[in-house]
N, C-alpha and C positions, 0 to 999 in steps of 0.2 A: 346566159342566167345561172348555169350551175357553176361555172366558174366564179360568179360572183359570190353565191352561197359559201362554196368551200373557201373562198378568200376571207369572207367574214367570219366562218368558224375558226379559221385560223388565228385572224386578229382577236377574236374574242378570247381564244384559250390563250394568247400571250398576254393580253391585258388582265385576265382574271388570275389571282393568285392561287397557288397550289391547294387544291381541296384537300389534300392529307392533313390531318391534325397531328401535332407533335404530342406524343405521349410525355405527361409529367416523370419527372426523376423522382423513383421510389427508393428511400432508403430502408432497407429491411432491417427490423428491429428483432431481437431474440435470437434464434440461431441454436446451438446445442447447451448453451449454459456454461461454456468453457470460461467465460469470464467470471461468472458467479462462483464456478469451482476455485479459480485462481485467487480471487479477492477472500475466500474463506480460508484457503491453505494459508495465505499471508497475515491474517487475523489470528489464525491458530499459532502461527509461528511467533508472532509477537506477544502472545499470551503464554506460551511455553519459555520464552527467553525472559520475559518479566518474572516469573514465577522462578526460574532458575539464578536470576541476579539477585532476586530478594531473599532465597534461602540462602545464598552462597554468603551475602553481605551479613544475614543474621547470624551464621556461624562463625563468621570472623570476629564479629562484635563481641560475643560472649567470651570466647577465650582470650580475646585481648583485654578484656577487663580482668579476668580473673587473673591473667599473668602480671598486670599492673597491681592487684592486690596483694600477689604472691610477692612481687619485688618490695612492696612497702612493708611487708611482713618480715623479709630477710633485713632491709635496711634497720628496722626496730629490733630484731633479735641482735645483729650485729652492734647496735649502739647498746643495747642492754649488757652484753658481753664485755664491751667495752669500759664501760662504767663499772662493772663488777671486778675489775681486774685492777682498777686504780684504787 
């Protein structure tokens, strides 16, 4: 009888699934904030670059216009000088 009980126990253990529950996979969020710091550095760099390009463009535009005005004045003066010689 004891053999039958142990045999039934073995069969019931084999028939029943493992009672261990598999833990769910947990994705941890947060951390030490390295991603936030990196994103802030990228945004700051983009802002500095934009200001630098804007100021450089502004500086180049003003002298360019003044140079064109100066060339026009020289042409006018040269034209007047040639007219006065004739």
